[in-house]
N, C-alpha and C positions, 0 to 999 in steps of 0.2 A: 198209627201206622198207615202208610199210604199204600192202598191196594195197587197191584200192578195189573193193568188192564190188557196189555198185549205187549210183548217184548219186541227193536229192529237192529240187527247187526248186518246192515246191507242186505245181501241175498238171504242171510239167515234170518228167518222171521222170528225175532225175539225182541219185542219192544217193551222197554220199561221207561217210565217218564222221567223220574228224578230220584235222587238218593232220598231214602226215607228220613224224615226229620227226627233227630235224636231227642229222647226225653230229657236229656241233660242240658239242652239249650237254655239260654237265659229265660226263654218263655216258660220253661218248666212243664210239668205234666198238665194235661187237660183236667179241669175240675168237673164234677158231676153237673149235668145240664148245660155244659158249655159246648159251643160249636167251633169247628175249625175248618176254614176254607183255604185250600191250597191250589194254586195254578202253577203247573210245571211245564217246562219246555225242554225238549231233547232235540239236539241237532247233530247230524253226522253226514259225512260224504264217504260213501263206500266205493272203492275202485280197485283194491288190491286183491287179485285172485289167488286162491289157494286150492290145492288138491291135497287132502290130508293136511299136514302142517308145512307143506312145501310151497313156497311162493312161486307163482307162475309168471316169471319175469317176461317171458315171450309175449304175453298178452299185451303188455304195455308197449313193447317193441313193435308188435304188429298192428297196434292201434285197434285191437279187438276187445279191449277190456270194457266191461259193463259198468256204468256209473249210476249209482243210486244216491239221490239226495233226499234226506228225510228230515222233516220237522214235525214233531209230535207234541201237541199241546194237550195237557191233561188237567181236568177239573176233578178235584177230590173234596168231598164234604164229609166230615166226621162229627159224630155227636157222642159225647161222653155220658153214658147212662148212669153208671155208678163209678166209684173210685177205680174199679177193676175192669169194667165192661164198657166197650164202645161199639158203635155201629158205623158203617161208612158206605159211601156210594162213590164210584169212580167211573168217569167217562172221558175217553181220549178223542182228539180230533186230529186227523192226519192230513198233512200237506206233503206230497211226494212227487218225484219225477224219476225217470229211468231212461237211459239211452246207451247205445253202443258208441264208443269213442269216435269211430270213423263213419258212423251212419247219420244222415240228416233226420232220421225219424226219432222223435222224442215222445215218450208216454208220460201222461200226467194223471194224478188222482188226488182227490180231497174228499173229506167227509167224516162224519162221526164214526167212531170205532165201536168195538164191543164193550159192554158194560159189566162191571163187577159190583155186587153188593156183598158185604162181609160183616161178620161179628168177631170182635177181638177181645181177649181177656188177659190181663196180667196174672201170672201164676201166684204172686204174692201181693197183698194189699200195699200199694205204693205209699200210702200214708204211714205205714209201719216199717216197710223195708225201703230204704232210701238210697243205698249205695250200689244197688244192682238189682236187676229184675229181668224177667223174660216175658214177652207178650206173644201169644199164639193166636192165630186167626183162621177161620174157615169161611169160605165164600162161594158164591155161585157166579160163574162166568156165562154171560148171556150173549147170543149172537145178534146184537142190535146194529152192528155195522154192515155196510154194503160189501159183500164179497165178490161182486160181479161188475165192478166198474169197467166200462169199455171206452176205447178211443177210436175215432175214425181217422185212419192214416192213409197217406198216399204211398202205395207200395212201388210206384214207379220212381226210383231214386236216380235215374240216369240223367235227369235234367232236360230231357227232350221227350217229345211226344205228349200224349194226353195223360192227365192224372188218372190213376187207378185207385179209387177209394175202396177201402175195406174197413169194416168195423170189427174190432177184435178185443178180447179181454186183456187188461194190463196184467203184467206179471204179479203173482200173488204176494211178492215182497212189498208191493206198494198198494195192495188192496187195504181199505180201511178195516174190513171185517174178515173173520176166518170162516164163518158159516157153521160154526159148531158150538155145542154146549160143553161146559167143563166145570170141574171143582177146583177150588183154590185153597192151598195151604200156605200160610205166610207167617213170618216171625220177625220179632225185633228183640235183641238182647243187649244189655250194657252192664258194665262193671266199673266203678270208680276206683282208680289207683292213686293213693295219696290224696292230695287236695286239688290237683289240677288236671290230671289225665283221666280220660274215660275211654275204655276199650268198648267197641260196639260191633255188632253184627246184625244184618237184616237180610231178608230175601223172601222168595216164594217159589212154589212149584204149582203150575197149572196143568192138571190132568184132564185131557180132552177126550171126547167121545170116540175119536178114531175114525177110520174110514175116509171117505172123500166128501167134499162139499158139492160135487156134481158140476163144478166149473171146469170147462175144458181148457187146455193149454194152447189153443189156437194153432198157430203155425208149427208148434213143437210136438203135436200129436204124431205118434209113430205106431203103425199096426204091429211092429215087431216088439214093442215094449208097452203093451196095453196097461200094465200096472201104473205107468207114469202119465197116462193121458189126461187124468183129472187131478185136481189139487188135493193133497192130504190135509186132514185136520190133525195137526201135530201138537204134542205137549210143548211147554216152554218153561224155562227156569231162570232164576237169578239168585246170586249170592253176593253179599258185600261184607267187608270187614275192615276195621282200621282203628285209628286212635283220634280222639278229639282233645284239643287243649286250648285254653283262652289266650288271647293276645292282651296282656295287661295294660298296654299303653292306650287301648281304645275300649271303653266300656261297652259291653254287649257283643264284642267281636271275638270269634273263635276260629280256629283253623282245624281242618281234618287232613289226614293222610291215610289212604286206604287202597284196597284192591277190590276188583269187581270181576265176577265170572258169570257170564250169561250165555244162553244158547238154546238149542233145540235138540232133543235126543233122537237117535235113529229109530227107536222103538218107543211107543207110548207105554206109560206106567201100567195102565189098566189092561186087562186081557181083551183087547179090541183089535180090529183090523188095522194093519199098518200099510195097507194099500195106498196108492196115490203118490204124487210127486212131492217131495220135500227136499230141502237142502239142510240136512242135519249138520251140527257142528257147534263150536263155541269160541268165544273170545275171552281172554284174560287180559285185564288192563289195570293200570295203577295210576294214581294221581292225587293231587291236592285239592282242597276245597276251602271255601270261606263261608261262615255263617254270621249273620248280624241280626241281633234281636233288639227291638226298641218298642217298649210298651206292648201292644198286642200284635205287633208285626214281626215276622221272621223272614229274612232274605237268605238264600243259599246260592252258591255257584260252585261248580266242579268241572274239572277237565281231566279226562282219562286218556292215557296213552297205551295203546295195545302192545303187549309184550309177547303174546302167544295167540295164534289163531289156527284152528284146525277144522277143516271141512271133512267130517266123517262120512262113512258109507251108509246109505239108506237101505231099507229092506229091498226095494226094487234093484238097487245097485248090487246087492248080494245075489239076488235071483238071476240077474242078467250078466253078472260078472263085470260090471262097470264101476267107476268111481268119479262122480261128477265134481264140479268145482263150485266155488261161491266167492262173491266179492265181499271183502271186509273193509271196515273203516280203520284208519290209523288213530284218529282222535274222536272222542265222544265228549260233547259239550252239554252240560246240564245246568238248569237254573230253576228256581222256584220262589214264589211269593206266597206267604201264609198270613192269614188274618184270623184272629180269635175273637169270638163274641158270645 
């Protein structure tokens, strides 16, 4: 199972690196004392604004839409302790930019993200139960990433006069870290149907400590809405499900077709503070994927097309009677390289 280190649906901070590798791939299950190293890549361009599930077309017409470009590279190392139990370490590295369409100001960030360590266990011994199983995992989410990346920008955008330099924090949607601790619950399940088809599901829920990370929102601070002046430490979640089947013409090649639901809830799961600015919401997407296994190597590639997006109301939204927007991506591109040793 690949732990999810941070989930990004544009302004919705929900970053997951890649689709979890299925245990039914030609690589098979990990054996005791075997390692697995996975490098995953996630790419997306978020620019379509929603309030609730309503697309804000005027933002594109007025050239005021915010554009987020995300590249999230994730390193995952798994060690199989017994036939049932494995441990893993997961570290992402973020490369991101953000700008308003009509503005010359562009914000950039990069750096290591927050780390997860987790323990996973199959419910049944996979040596005895081979046509279906469920793996559950518990992990610790650690704030190893920088949550206070700043950029020095020229606020004089008139093109005349002297530069007016100011150092400000970049938007939290492109910060490598969240600034908070959390607990991770994750799962993988599969069931073989007939001789060729495998139904699968995987996902995670990251329950965070809540409150704020103390990072101000710079230009967007408002004395009338103090609950939104600092960035919230919010939960995040991911669910995937679909079917996998082999391509008989090419040995080791399989195809997947599935759905993906990821997002940030308006309220944290634990009884903690929900103060702070967050853009809660979710995106549902569907798409195909390819998997190729050769000896100790597994390659995967997926593309997802968003079919439903919803920017829900946060706790401060309810307090102040507002409903903020968020930028979502139309497509999500995922790829991974896995080597076992």
